[in-house]
C-alpha positions in Angstrom: 77.5 3.5 61.0 78.1 0.7 58.5 74.7 -0.9 59.6 72.9 2.4 58.9 74.4 2.6 55.5 73.3 -0.9 54.7 69.7 -0.2 55.9 69.7 3.0 53.8 70.7 1.2 50.6 68.1 -1.5 51.3 65.4 1.0 51.6 66.5 2.8 48.4 66.5 -0.5 46.6 63.0 -1.3 47.8 61.7 2.1 46.6 63.3 1.6 43.2 61.5 -1.8 42.9 58.2 -0.3 44.0 58.4 2.5 41.5 59.4 0.2 38.7 56.5 -2.1 39.5 54.1 0.8 39.4 55.6 2.0 36.2 55.2 -1.4 34.6 51.6 -1.7 35.8 50.8 1.6 34.1 53.0 1.0 31.0 53.4 -2.7 30.6 56.1 -3.7 28.1 54.9 -4.4 24.5 54.4 -8.0 23.9 56.1 -9.5 20.8 53.8 -9.4 17.8 52.4 -12.8 16.7 54.5 -14.2 13.9 52.7 -16.3 11.3 53.7 -20.0 11.4 56.4 -20.7 8.9 57.0 -24.4 8.3 60.6 -25.5 8.8 62.6 -28.0 6.8 61.5 -31.6 6.8 65.1 -32.9 6.9 68.3 -31.7 8.6 71.1 -30.3 6.6 71.1 -28.3 3.3 68.6 -29.4 0.7 70.4 -30.5 -2.5 67.4 -31.6 -4.5 63.6 -31.9 -4.2 61.1 -33.5 -6.5 57.4 -32.7 -6.8 55.1 -34.6 -9.1 51.3 -34.2 -9.6 48.6 -34.5 -12.2 47.3 -31.3 -13.7 44.8 -32.9 -16.1 43.9 -36.4 -17.3 47.1 -37.9 -18.7 49.1 -34.7 -18.1 51.7 -34.7 -15.4 53.9 -31.9 -13.9 57.3 -32.8 -12.4 59.4 -30.2 -10.7 63.0 -30.9 -9.9 65.6 -28.3 -8.9 63.0 -25.6 -9.4 62.3 -26.4 -13.1 58.8 -27.7 -13.9 58.5 -30.2 -16.8 55.1 -31.1 -18.2 54.5 -34.5 -19.9 51.5 -35.7 -21.9 50.8 -39.5 -21.7 49.0 -41.8 -24.0 46.3 -44.0 -22.5 48.8 -46.9 -22.4 51.3 -44.8 -20.3 53.8 -43.7 -23.0 55.0 -40.1 -23.0 53.9 -38.5 -26.2 55.4 -35.0 -25.7 56.9 -33.0 -22.9 58.5 -29.5 -22.3 59.8 -27.4 -19.5 57.4 -24.7 -18.4 57.7 -21.3 -16.8 54.1 -21.0 -15.8 51.3 -23.6 -15.3 47.5 -23.0 -15.4 44.7 -25.6 -15.6 44.1 -25.0 -19.3 47.5 -23.9 -20.6 51.2 -23.6 -19.8 53.7 -20.9 -20.6 57.1 -21.9 -22.1 60.0 -19.5 -21.4 60.3 -17.1 -24.2 63.4 -16.8 -26.4 65.0 -13.4 -26.8 63.9 -13.2 -30.5 60.3 -14.2 -30.0 57.3 -13.8 -27.8 56.0 -16.1 -25.1 54.9 -19.6 -26.3 51.6 -21.0 -24.9 50.8 -24.8 -25.0 47.3 -26.2 -24.5 47.0 -28.7 -21.6 43.9 -30.6 -22.7 44.3 -29.9 -26.5 47.4 -30.2 -28.6 48.2 -26.7 -29.8 50.9 -24.1 -29.5 50.6 -20.3 -29.7 53.4 -17.8 -30.0 52.2 -14.5 -28.6 53.4 -11.3 -30.2 56.2 -9.3 -28.6 54.5 -6.3 -27.0 56.0 -3.1 -25.8 54.8 -1.5 -22.6 52.2 -3.0 -20.2 51.7 -6.7 -20.6 48.2 -8.0 -20.7 46.3 -10.7 -18.8 46.0 -14.2 -20.4 43.5 -16.9 -19.6 41.8 -20.0 -21.0 39.0 -22.4 -20.4 39.8 -25.5 -18.3 39.3 -27.7 -21.4 41.8 -25.5 -23.4 39.3 -24.9 -26.2 39.4 -21.1 -25.8 42.5 -18.9 -25.0 42.3 -15.1 -24.6 45.1 -12.6 -24.6 44.4 -9.1 -23.3 46.6 -6.4 -24.8 46.8 -2.6 -24.8 47.2 -1.1 -28.3 47.7 2.3 -26.6 47.8 3.6 -23.1 44.2 3.5 -21.7 42.9 1.1 -24.4 42.2 -2.6 -24.1 41.6 -5.3 -26.8 41.2 -9.1 -26.8 42.8 -11.6 -29.1 40.6 -14.8 -29.0 42.0 -18.1 -30.0 39.9 -21.3 -30.7 41.8 -24.6 -30.6 45.0 -22.6 -30.8 44.1 -20.5 -33.8 43.5 -16.8 -33.7 39.9 -16.3 -34.9 39.0 -12.8 -33.9 40.1 -9.6 -32.2 37.6 -7.7 -30.1 38.3 -4.0 -29.5 40.0 -1.7 -28.8 37.9 -0.1 -26.1 38.4 2.4 -23.4 39.8 0.4 -20.5 37.6 0.4 -17.4 39.7 0.7 -14.3 41.8 -2.5 -13.8 39.0 -5.0 -14.7 40.0 -8.1 -16.6 38.0 -10.3 -18.9 35.8 -12.9 -17.3 35.8 -16.3 -19.0 33.2 -19.0 -18.5 34.0 -22.7 -18.7 32.2 -23.0 -22.0 34.3 -20.2 -23.6 31.9 -17.3 -23.4 33.3 -14.1 -22.0 32.4 -10.7 -20.6 34.3 -7.4 -20.3 33.6 -4.1 -18.6 34.7 -1.0 -20.5 34.1 2.8 -20.6 31.5 3.7 -23.2 33.7 6.5 -24.7 36.6 8.8 -24.1 34.6 10.8 -21.5 34.9 7.8 -19.1 31.7 8.6 -17.4 29.5 5.6 -18.3 30.5 2.0 -17.9 29.4 -0.7 -20.3 29.3 -4.5 -20.2 30.1 -6.6 -23.3 29.1 -10.2 -23.7 30.8 -12.6 -26.1 29.6 -16.0 -27.2 31.8 -19.2 -27.3 33.3 -18.1 -30.6 34.3 -14.6 -29.5 31.4 -12.9 -31.3 29.8 -9.9 -29.4 26.3 -10.8 -28.3 25.5 -7.6 -26.4 27.0 -4.2 -25.4 24.9 -2.2 -22.9 25.3 0.7 -20.5 25.6 -0.1 -16.8 24.0 1.6 -13.8 26.9 3.4 -12.0 30.2 1.9 -11.2 30.3 -1.9 -11.3 32.4 -5.0 -10.9 32.2 -7.8 -13.5 31.4 -11.0 -11.6 31.0 -13.5 -14.4 29.3 -14.4 -17.7 26.6 -17.0 -18.3 27.1 -19.9 -20.7 26.7 -18.8 -24.3 27.5 -15.2 -23.4 23.9 -14.0 -23.4 24.0 -12.5 -19.9 26.4 -11.3 -17.3 26.4 -10.7 -13.5 27.7 -7.4 -12.0 27.8 -5.9 -8.6 28.2 -2.3 -7.4 31.8 -1.1 -6.8 30.6 1.9 -4.7 30.8 -0.2 -1.4 27.0 -0.1 -1.1 24.8 -3.1 -1.8 27.9 -5.3 -2.2 25.9 -8.5 -1.9 23.4 -7.4 -4.6 23.9 -9.0 -8.0 22.6 -7.4 -11.2 21.7 -9.4 -14.3 22.5 -7.8 -17.7 21.5 -9.0 -21.1 21.1 -7.3 -24.5 18.0 -5.5 -23.0 20.1 -3.9 -20.3 19.7 -4.6 -16.6 16.8 -6.9 -16.1 17.0 -8.0 -12.5 18.7 -7.4 -9.1 19.0 -10.0 -6.4 20.6 -9.9 -3.0 22.5 -13.0 -1.9 23.8 -13.2 1.6 25.9 -13.7 3.6 29.3 -13.5 2.0 28.3 -14.8 -1.4 30.8 -16.6 -3.8 30.0 -17.6 -7.4 31.0 -21.2 -7.6 30.0 -21.7 -11.2 27.2 -22.1 -13.8 25.1 -25.0 -14.8 26.1 -25.9 -18.4 23.9 -24.4 -21.1 21.7 -22.6 -18.6 21.3 -19.3 -16.9 21.4 -20.9 -13.5 24.4 -20.3 -11.2 25.5 -21.9 -7.9 26.5 -19.7 -5.1 28.1 -20.5 -1.7 27.3 -18.4 1.3 29.0 -18.6 4.7 29.4 -17.1 8.1 33.1 -17.6 8.9 34.0 -21.3 8.6 31.1 -22.6 10.6 28.1 -22.2 8.4 28.2 -23.2 4.8 25.2 -23.1 2.4 24.6 -23.3 -1.3 22.0 -21.6 -3.4 21.0 -22.2 -7.0 19.8 -19.0 -8.7 17.7 -18.8 -11.9 18.6 -15.5 -13.5 15.9 -15.6 -16.1 13.4 -15.4 -13.3 15.7 -13.7 -10.7 14.8 -16.2 -8.0 16.4 -18.7 -5.7 15.4 -22.2 -6.8 16.7 -23.9 -3.6 19.1 -23.5 -0.7 20.9 -26.4 1.1 23.5 -26.6 3.8 26.8 -28.4 2.9 25.8 -32.0 2.5 28.6 -33.4 4.7 30.3 -32.6 8.0 33.9 -32.0 6.9 36.1 -29.6 5.0 35.0 -28.8 1.5 37.7 -29.8 -1.0 36.1 -29.3 -4.4 32.7 -28.7 -6.1 31.9 -30.2 -9.6 29.0 -29.0 -11.8 27.3 -31.1 -14.5 24.0 -30.5 -16.3 22.0 -32.8 -13.9 24.1 -33.2 -10.8 26.3 -31.2 -8.5 29.2 -33.0 -6.8 30.7 -32.0 -3.4 33.9 -33.6 -2.2 34.6 -33.2 1.5 37.4 -34.4 3.9 35.4 -35.9 6.8 36.7 -37.0 10.2 37.3 -40.8 10.2 35.1 -42.6 12.6 36.3 -46.2 13.2 34.1 -49.1 14.2 34.0 -50.8 17.5 37.0 -52.9 16.7 39.2 -49.8 17.5 41.4 -50.0 14.5 42.1 -46.3 14.5 43.8 -46.6 18.0 46.0 -49.3 16.6 46.9 -47.6 13.3 47.0 -43.9 14.4 47.8 -44.2 18.1 45.5 -43.1 20.9 45.3 -39.4 20.0 45.5 -39.5 16.3 42.9 -38.2 13.9 42.3 -39.2 10.3 40.0 -38.2 7.5 38.4 -39.8 4.6 37.2 -38.5 1.2 33.5 -38.3 0.9 31.6 -37.4 -2.3 28.0 -36.2 -2.4 25.9 -36.1 -5.6 23.1 -33.5 -5.4 20.3 -33.0 -7.9 20.4 -29.7 -9.8 16.7 -29.7 -10.1 15.8 -29.6 -6.4 19.0 -29.8 -4.3 18.1 -33.3 -3.1 20.9 -35.7 -2.1 21.0 -38.4 -4.8 23.9 -40.5 -3.6 27.0 -40.6 -1.5 30.4 -42.3 -1.9 33.0 -42.6 0.8 36.6 -43.9 0.6 37.7 -46.7 2.9 41.2 -45.4 3.1 41.7 -43.0 6.1 44.5 -40.4 5.9 46.5 -38.5 8.5 47.6 -35.5 6.5 45.5 -33.0 4.5 47.5 -31.1 1.8 44.9 -31.8 -0.8 45.0 -28.4 -2.4 45.3 -29.7 -5.9 41.9 -31.6 -5.8 39.5 -30.5 -8.4 36.7 -31.6 -10.8 37.0 -31.2 -14.6 34.1 -31.3 -17.0 35.8 -32.3 -20.2 34.0 -33.4 -23.4 30.8 -34.2 -21.5 32.7 -36.4 -19.1 33.4 -35.7 -15.4 37.0 -36.2 -14.1 38.3 -35.9 -10.6 42.0 -35.0 -10.3 44.2 -35.2 -7.2 48.0 -34.8 -7.1 48.5 -38.6 -7.3 45.6 -39.9 -9.2 42.8 -39.0 -11.6 39.5 -40.8 -12.2 36.5 -40.6 -14.5 33.2 -40.6 -12.6 30.5 -42.8 -14.1 27.3 -40.9 -13.8 25.3 -44.0 -14.4 26.8 -45.5 -11.3 25.5 -42.5 -9.3 22.0 -42.9 -10.7 21.9 -46.7 -10.2 23.7 -46.6 -6.8 26.5 -48.9 -7.9 30.2 -49.3 -7.2 30.1 -47.7 -3.8 27.5 -45.0 -4.5 24.7 -45.3 -2.0 21.8 -43.3 -0.6 23.0 -44.0 2.9 22.8 -40.8 5.1 25.9 -38.9 6.2 27.3 -39.7 9.7 25.3 -36.8 11.3 22.1 -37.9 9.7 22.1 -35.3 6.8 
């Protein structure tokens, strides 16, 4: 009797297992959702202090300790000329924490000026500046639904543009030379959009109607033209060129276009196009003719870190995989499975997209983290800025192939 009871229990248990397996096969348990990687601490214990220091511009350093950034300006011989704590840091300006009795104070990064913004009631406006700090713009809203611009040159308020009927949530677009563009509604009916172009002194150069609903993509140097695209979701890769004569041209740029920047003092702009992260190309567009002047693939084989634009040359900086020589130094320095990268600069002709010269560092690195790398065109001089160092590139060295600049091909033969 006892044996039969044991057999009956065993059969019941087997049935339960089979039913459970069938149920799991039809309704498998939900797998845990993938969680994004969150870097952990670098040190054990509780952090009591962390210091971060980097260059934001030539001779301008940011140091952050205990969560409080301090900006210092140096003379060329290394002495600190002035410094202040900052609540916000941008390439062309910093914000200093406002006192209760006054508005926000703005300091120029590459020019020595200070602006105290008015205390405003209601919605705060967007603020921006050119990388060289020459032009600073404050958006503000005199009334609900209206927008106006205060334009400062060298830290002095020179003109106020507007007010206009605010167009959606669009913000002013500012070119590196200080020209600007703004999309607005033509009038209170809010049925027709307009585009306004401003020159480098904040003077309106044109104001024309737009075709349908648009997105402001950028303004050409001198403010004589602007690029827009449709906001309807159709023809999203088609760019429209507007001047004082209205819409002159339309041009489709694919795939996945991104406006990198403008050639100084010209109506030519550099676009990057890509398919994921695998295919990167660059196109130079002449908007006076509405045509593509040339298209090239990325000149190197690595990850693009920064692009610099000058009147005659384009500079591409890439992090490329380090390829040691036959002596096997990488195995000795970085162990058998280590990978390192080196900075490589490519100079390309604006005229025809031809590779002019290449410069490669001899210092391999293990860790990336170069998100602060950038070019700066300042007073007709080209600087390259990293977190730990800034340099001035000698364009004559590039042309004459001196001081490491060479016409030698890239590792893959490009």
